[in-house]
N, C-alpha and C positions, 0 to 999 in steps of 0.2 A: 528601541530595537527589540528583536526577538531573543529570548534566552536560548542558550546553547547547552548541549550535553556532550561530554567527551567519552569516547569508547576506545579501549585499548586492551582487548582480551589477549592479544597475541604478543604484546610487548614490542610492537613494531612502530610505535608512534601513534597508531590508531587513527580515528577519524572524529571530527567534531560536527555533530548534527545540530541544526536549528530545531527547536521544539516544534515549529511549524515547518513542514516540508511541503513540496508540491507534487501531488500525484497527477500525472499527465494523461491519464486515460481520456479525460474530457477533451484534451487537445487533439485526440484522434477522432473527433466528431462522434463521440459516444452519444447515442440517442438523438442527436440533432447536429446539423452541420453549422460550423462557424467559419468565418473567413480567416485567412492568414493574418489579416490586420487585427482582428479581434483576439486571436490566439497570442500574437505578439504583445498586444496591449495588456493582456492578463499576465503574461510572463514579466513584462516590464514592471507592472504594479507589484508583483511578488518580490522582485529583486529590490525595488525601491523600499519596500517594507521590511527588508532584512532577511528574506527567505534564502537559504543557502544549501538546501538539500532538494534535489530533483530526482524523481523516480520515473522511469519509463519502461517500455517493453516493446518487442517487435509486434506483439498482438495489437497494441493500441492504435487503432486506425490502420491496421495492416501496414505498419511502417510510418504512417503519417505523423504520429507523435514524435518519433525520433527525428524525422526530417524537419519538423517545426522547431525542435530544440536546437538544431544545427546553427542557424544564423544567430539565434539569441545568445548561445554560449560562445560564439566565435571570438568576441572581443572581451570576454570576462576573464580576469586573472584565474588561471587554473587552480591555484592553491586556495582560492576563496570559496569554493563550493564542493559539495559531495554529490556524486552522480552514480546512480545505480540503474542497471538494466537486467534483463532476464533471458534465460535460455529454456529450451524445451519444445519450441516450435520453430520451424523454418517457414518463412513467408515467401511464396513463390508466385511468379506471374501466371496469369491464367486468362481464359476468355471470360467475358462479362457474366455469362450464364453460370459460371462456376465460382464466382466470387464468394468468399466467406463473409459471414456476419451480416447478411442482409437483414434489415430491420433493427440492427444494433449499431453498426457503423455506417455513417452516411457520407456520401461524396468523398469516397476514399479510393485509392488505387485498386485496380483489378488484380487481386492477389488471393490465393488460397493458402490455408495453413496446413502444415503437416507436422504432427507431433513427432519429435525425435529426441529422445533422452540419452542417446548413445554418445560415446566419445567424439565421434565425427560430427554428430548433430550439434553438440555443445560448442565445439570449436568453430564450426561454420556459422552458427547463430551469433556467436561472439564477434567474429570477423565482420559479419554483415551489419551488426549494430554499430561497430566502429565506423564503417563506411557511411551509414545514414547519419550518425551523430557528428562526424567530422572532428572528434576530439582526439587527444593523444593519450587519454587515460580514462578508464572506467573504474570507479573505486570499489563498487560492490556488485557482485553477480549473484542473482537469485535463480534457483531452479523454479520454474513457473508451473503452477496449476497441476500438481500431482494429486489433487484432491478429488473426492467423490463428486462434488458439485460440478467440476469441469468435465469429468469423464463419464458420469451418469450412473456408475455403480461402484461398489467397493471392490468387486472382482477386477474391473478394468483399472481402477486406481492402484490396486495391489500389483497388477501386471506392469503398469507403468513405473511404479517404484522399483520393482525388480529389474526392469529394463535400465533404469537410471544407474543402479549399482552394478548389476552383472554386465551391462553394456558399456561400462566404464565412463559414463557421463560424470559420475561423482569424481572419478579419478582425474578427469580433465579439469574439473573445477579446482581440485586440490593442487594439481600441477600449476595452474595459473596463479594460484595464491602463493605457492611455495617459490615460484620464480619472481614474485613481486609484481607481476603484471596487473593483478588486482589486489586490493588490500583485505578483502573479506568475502566469504561465500555464505550463502544462506538459501532460504526457501521463501517464495512468495505464494502463499496458499490461503484458501478460504476456510480451512478447518484446523483447529489447534491439535486435534488428534493425529492428523497427518504430520504436522510439525513435530509432534512428540516422537512419532515413529522415525522420522528422519534424524532427530537429535539422538535417539538411542542407537541408530545404526552408523552414524557418521560424526565427523568433527565439524560442526557448523558454528558460525560466528553470530549470525543474525537471522531473525525471521521477520518477514513482512506479513503480518497476520491481518487479514481483511475482515472486519466486522465481528470478530469473535471475542473481543474484550472491550465492551462498550457499556454505556448506561443501561442497555437492554440485556446484555449477556455477560456473565462472569464465570461460566463453568470452567474456563481455562485455569481458574485458581485451584482446581482440584489436584492436578498433578503436573500440568505442563509448565506453568509459570514458576512453581517452586523448582522444577528441574533446571529451567533457564537461569534462575537466580543462583543456584548451586554451581553451575558451570560457567557463569559469566557471559551467557548468551544475551545479546541485546534484542529488544523487540521494537519494531516500527509498526504502529497501528495504521492500517488503511481502512477506509470505509467507516470512520468513527461515527457517522450519522446513520449507519445501517441503511444505506441506499437513499437517505434523504429525510426519513420521518423524524429523526431527532433534530433536524434543522428546520423543517417546515412546520412541525407539529402534526397532529392527526387531522389534517385537512382532507377534504374529499379527494380521492385519487392518490393519497400519499403512498409512497413505495417503502417496502421493507424487504431487504435481501432480493432486490431486483424484481419483485412482484408486488401487486397491490397488497397493502397491509391487511392481515386478518383481524377479526374483531378483538381477539384477546390482546394483540399488540396495540391496537388503537386505544383500548381501555387503559393499558399500562402506560402508554405515552401520555395520555391525558392526565393520569395521576402524577407522573413525574413532572409534567409541565406545571401542574398546580402547585407543587412544592417549590419549583423554581420561581414562579411568580410571587409566592409568599415571601421569598427572599430577594425580590427585586432583581432577579438574575435571568438572562436569556437562557433557554434550555440548550441552545446550540453552544453557548459558552461552557456550560457544565459538561456537555457531551465531549467537547474538545479536551477540556482539562482533566477529565476523569482518568483516562488511561495513563497519563503522565504521573499520576500519584503512585503508580506501582514502580518499584525500584529498577525493574528490568528495562523500562521504557526509555527510548531515546528521542523519538519523534512521532508526530501524528501527521498524516498526509491526506487530508481531504482533497478532493478534486476541486478545480475551479474553472468554470467555463465562461467566465466573464469577470470584468473588473469589480462588479457589485459583489459577486460571490467571494472574490479574493479579499475585498475590503472587509467583508464579514468574517472571514477566516483570520485575518490579521487582528481584528478586534477580539476574537475568541482567544487568540494566542497570548494577548496582553492582559486579559482580565484576571481579577482575583475573585475566587469563589468563597463565599462565607462558609466557615467550617460547619456551622449549624445546618447548612443545606444537606451536607452528606449525612449528618446524624439523623435528620428528619427522614431522608430517603430510607435509611436503614431501619428506623423505628416503624416505618409504614410497610416494611417488607418489600421495598422497591429496589433495594441494593443489597448485595451479599454482605453479611456481617464480616466476612473474611477479607473484603476488599480494603486495601490500604487507603486511608483518607487523611 
């Protein structure tokens, strides 16, 4: 089975995360459509393999990810898994010509997204997620995509962060936590700098940081991860393969951060893979295990859009990486000297 890590920053009993979690964006038909049967088979494979942490969001498939989790979770003992979702967008019905995410989400409901980080927006989003998921409890609530990547500029990102605090969205999340409706609050963001801003302005428990502490990127070690360690804030790593290239290798058409990989990234990945091969280790296994070596980390949640990908993730979660591999990566300048290994 998969190893677990317990988190209890607040002294309320905390939550137990499996080191391998399930990021459900692919179940929202991200980049390609899959059938309900394929989605369910992938979820069943994850559960059979011991996965007990599931992360979703209204954005994923414009509600489709949450509705696909609904029948899967219905007969699962509620105390046996951890469930997180997100707030910051309201997903609203619309005409086909106005549907959001064309070219990204395929064969999904006709919905448009409206950013709303206010008190009312957070509460409405939370209520809508409950309806789609059909559960009696959501454990973790993340404020979603306050980052520059999602909003296009620092100016707009800063404006949305201010909306979240001044518009009392943060207050809504604190209230839900204080009432015991949810166990923890956090941020689901693509940039560690934004996570650090949130941590400095509020009392956050967890951050789901996508793609920013991986075999390819460790600048979060500069200030953000030490701050989290000091405050007992837990980290969940999303996007551990940086959109795929750390799983596929530098093959033609490999993606890095949602775009075709640039030459310097291709060269670096080839160098990392050469070290992995020298130690008879799959690069995907090293990429999965690396974030978990940092003491703040609780879980890694790669996406899985089929049983084959889930089987590969399960293998990565169970493997042991030779210590000499990390040493060789550092000696070749391919890994930060400050990275815990």
